[in-house]
C-alpha positions in Angstrom: 121.1 106.0 109.1 120.0 109.6 109.0 117.0 110.7 106.7 117.2 114.0 104.9 114.2 116.0 106.3 111.6 116.9 103.9 112.5 120.6 104.0 110.7 121.6 100.8 106.9 122.7 101.2 104.7 124.1 98.8 104.3 127.9 99.4 101.1 129.6 99.4 101.3 132.9 97.4 98.0 134.7 98.3 96.5 137.3 95.8 94.7 138.7 98.8 92.0 139.9 96.4 89.1 142.2 97.9 86.4 140.1 96.5 86.9 136.3 96.9 85.6 133.9 94.6 84.6 135.8 91.5 87.6 135.0 89.2 89.9 132.0 88.5 92.6 133.8 90.3 90.5 134.4 93.5 89.1 131.0 93.4 92.8 129.3 93.1 93.9 131.6 95.9 91.3 130.1 98.2 92.0 126.5 97.2 95.7 127.1 97.7 95.3 128.7 101.1 93.1 126.1 102.2 95.5 123.2 101.1 98.4 125.1 102.7 96.6 125.3 106.1 95.7 121.7 105.7 99.4 120.8 105.4 100.4 122.6 108.7 100.6 119.6 110.8 102.9 118.1 108.2 105.2 121.1 108.5 105.0 121.0 112.3 106.3 117.5 112.7 109.3 117.9 110.4 111.6 119.5 113.0 110.4 116.9 115.7 111.2 114.1 113.2 114.7 115.3 112.5 115.5 115.8 116.3 114.4 112.1 116.9 116.3 110.9 114.0 119.6 112.6 115.1 119.1 111.5 118.8 118.5 107.9 117.5 121.5 107.8 115.4 123.7 109.0 118.3 122.0 106.2 120.6 122.9 103.6 117.9 126.6 104.9 117.6 126.8 104.8 121.4 125.6 101.2 121.4 128.1 100.1 118.9 130.8 101.5 121.4 129.9 99.2 124.1 131.4 95.9 124.8 129.7 92.6 125.6 130.3 93.2 129.2 128.0 96.2 129.1 124.9 94.3 127.9 122.7 95.7 130.4 123.6 99.4 129.0 123.2 97.9 125.5 119.6 96.7 126.2 118.8 100.0 127.8 119.9 102.0 124.9 118.3 99.5 122.3 115.1 100.1 124.1 115.4 103.8 123.9 116.1 103.5 120.3 113.1 101.2 119.6 110.7 103.7 121.5 112.3 106.3 119.3 111.3 104.4 116.2 107.7 104.1 117.6 107.5 107.9 118.4 108.6 108.7 114.8 106.0 106.3 113.3 103.4 108.2 115.5 104.6 111.6 113.9 104.5 109.9 110.5 100.8 109.1 110.9 100.3 112.6 111.8 102.0 113.7 108.7 100.1 111.2 106.6 96.8 112.5 108.0 97.9 116.1 107.3 98.6 115.3 103.7 95.5 113.4 103.3 93.5 116.5 104.4 95.6 118.7 102.1 94.7 116.4 99.1 91.0 116.5 99.9 91.1 120.4 100.1 93.0 120.4 96.9 90.2 118.6 95.1 88.4 121.9 95.1 90.6 123.1 92.1 88.1 120.8 90.1 85.5 123.7 90.6 88.0 126.3 89.5 88.8 124.3 86.3 85.0 123.9 85.6 84.2 127.5 86.1 87.2 129.0 84.0 86.1 130.2 80.8 89.4 130.5 78.9 90.6 127.3 77.7 94.4 128.4 78.2 93.5 128.9 81.7 91.6 125.5 82.0 94.8 123.9 80.6 97.1 125.7 83.0 94.9 124.7 85.9 94.7 121.2 84.7 98.5 120.9 84.5 98.9 122.4 87.9 96.3 119.8 89.4 98.5 117.1 87.6 101.6 118.3 89.2 100.1 118.4 92.6 98.8 114.8 92.3 102.3 113.8 91.3 103.6 115.6 94.7 100.9 113.6 96.8 101.9 110.4 95.1 105.5 111.1 95.8 104.8 111.8 99.4 103.0 108.3 99.6 106.0 106.7 98.0 108.0 108.2 100.8 105.7 106.9 103.5 106.2 103.4 102.2 110.0 103.6 102.1 110.1 105.2 105.6 107.9 102.5 107.1 110.0 99.9 105.9 113.3 101.6 107.1 111.5 101.9 110.6 110.8 98.2 110.5 114.3 97.3 109.7 115.9 99.6 112.3 113.6 98.0 114.8 114.8 94.5 113.8 118.4 95.8 114.2 117.8 97.2 117.6 116.1 93.9 118.7 119.2 92.0 117.3 121.6 94.2 119.6 119.5 93.3 122.6 120.2 89.5 121.6 123.6 88.4 123.1 123.5 85.5 120.7 123.5 87.7 117.7 127.0 87.4 115.9 128.9 90.3 114.4 128.3 89.2 110.8 124.4 89.1 111.3 124.7 92.6 112.7 126.7 94.0 109.9 124.2 92.4 107.3 121.2 93.9 109.0 123.2 97.4 109.1 123.7 97.1 105.3 120.0 96.4 104.8 119.3 99.5 106.9 121.6 101.7 105.1 120.3 100.4 101.7 116.7 101.2 102.8 117.9 104.6 104.1 119.0 105.4 100.5 115.8 104.5 99.3 114.1 107.0 101.7 116.5 109.8 100.6 115.7 109.2 96.9 111.9 109.5 97.9 112.6 112.6 99.7 114.4 113.9 96.8 111.5 113.2 94.3 109.0 114.7 96.7 111.0 117.9 97.0 111.6 118.0 93.3 107.6 117.8 92.7 107.1 120.4 95.2 109.5 122.9 93.7 108.1 122.1 90.3 104.7 122.7 91.6 105.7 126.0 93.2 107.1 127.2 90.0 104.0 126.4 88.1 101.8 127.9 90.5 103.6 131.1 90.7 103.7 131.3 86.9 99.9 130.7 86.7 99.3 133.3 89.5 101.3 135.9 87.7 99.3 135.1 84.3 96.1 135.4 86.2 96.9 138.7 87.7 98.0 140.2 84.5 94.5 139.0 82.9 92.5 140.6 85.7 
């Protein structure tokens, strides 16, 4: 039930121009830097999320190794797992807020596009904007899948606390959880691909703008 951590983040390649804001390259530099900084909390929670997921997985495996005679211990560990889910969802909210702030910051690229004089530069900036929007959409899709996974995991942990739950029901719920985990993994993959594509487009555009200055 592990989730691949969303390890790919967009990189901020700064031009570090002496005079800020006078050229498309310098304006883009500012937008990218502000967006990158807005995503700081998103980056910060990744390792904590991964640690919680790994600990929770170990707890689940421990529960499955217990017997019916150890129901008190099952209950205690299941409560720990439920608390872990809640903690992960709280971190996810932080992540969502960070990405929302980044999305707002990135809207400043509209000014860069509007003020760019060369049509090919405008087109490149529009393409970069579209790719970043795809990236934000991919993250929103991930959030939906992750929240559904958390819901199913909580249901599973609650079932473990119920002594009346039979093995077949547990197995069926576990299959649901694993299938949803695959959906989460797929969403992570798409997000990482969009991020890598954005980074490549951004680096190529910055190189082009630097050559033109």
